[in-house]
N, C-alpha and C positions, 0 to 999 in steps of 0.2 A: 164190514171191516171198513174206516173212514183212513185214507190217506192224507197226511198232512205234509204240506211238501214248504220248505223256508229257503225263500234265494236269500244266499248269502255274496255279500260285496267279494270282488277281487280285492282285498289290500293294497294289491298294488296299482288298481285302476282307480279305485278310490283316492289313494295319495296322488297320483297323475291329476285326476279332476281337482281335488284342492288348492296343487299349485298354480294349475291352469285357471283358477277364481280367484288366487291370489294375483295371477299378472294381470287379469283383466279388472281387479280392483283398481288395480296400479295405474294400468291406463285409464282408467275411467276416475280416478282421482287427479289425477294429470289433466287432464282435458278440463277438468273442473277448475284449475288454476293451482291447483296442490303440486307443490316442489319438496315439501319436508316426508322424505322416507329413511330419514336416519335409524340405523340398526334393525332395519327390514330382513328376515328370515326369507329367502328366497330362491335356494338353490337350484339350478339347471331351468331358471327362468327362459321363454323365448321372446325375446323383442328382437327379433330382427326385424329392421326397418322403420323401427320406432322412432316418432319423434319424441325425445326426453331432454331436450334443450334446457339445460341451466337445473336439471333436477339435482336432489341431496342422496347422495345412496353414503354418508357419512359414517363409517361403522357397520356399514351392511356385511350381511351373509352371503352373495352371489354368487358362489364358489359353481364354476360349470357354465355360467348364464351366456346366452347365445346376443350380442349386442350387434353382430355383422352388420353393415351399411345402418347403423342406424345413428341418428344427429344427439349426440351427447355433449355440443359444445357449452363449455361454462359446464357441464357437471360435476359436482364433489363424489368423490370416492374416496376420500381420506380415510383410511385405517378400515379400509373395507376389505373384503376377503374375497378375493376374484382369482383361487387357484385355477388355471386349466379356462377360465370365460375366454368367447372368442371375440375379438373386436377387428375384426378383419374387414377392412373398407371402411371404419366407423369415425365418425367425425369428434375427435377431440381434441379439437380445438380451445385451449385457455381453460380444459379439464383437470382437477384437483386431484393427481392420483399419490400424493404423499405418504410414505408409511401404508400404502396400498399393498395385501399381499397377493403379487400378480405373477409366482410361479404358474411356468407352464402355458402362461396368458398368450395367446394368438394377435398379434398387432399387427398382421401383414396387411400393408396398405394404408392403415391407419393414418388421419391428418393428426399431428400432435403439435401443431406448431402454438406457442405459446403453454403447451400444458406443462404444470409443475410434476415432477419428480424428485422421489426422494433417492441417494446414493446405496441404499437397498435394494430397491425398485432395478435399479442397472445389474447390480451382482448377482442377482437372482436367475437369471436366464429368461428375460423375454423371447419369446419367438417373435420373427416376421418384421423385426425395425435396424434400421440401418443408422446408429450413431454414426453423427460425422463431428 
């Protein structure tokens, strides 16, 4: 009697690998000069410490992404889904965050000079920002 073994990938593991691959593709394409990532779906991605200056994530689904310590100067997150995203100590100078969903986002220590925010952003509870 012969035994046949079939290796089945863990669905969660393969989804994590797919997400990681998307992150890597974004970083690779950015390094090649691409800046337009409008509408991309990339939840829970890890961009800690990445240089993404001037990137365009307009309308992107970036819920729960980690942008801590990232350079996002001049980036566009207009209309992006950024619920629970982490921007602690990120450089968001001159970034466009108008109409973005920033519910439960953490911007502790983020540089926001010249950033564009809409009234809705302020009303929904961004964490870690001192409004002066």
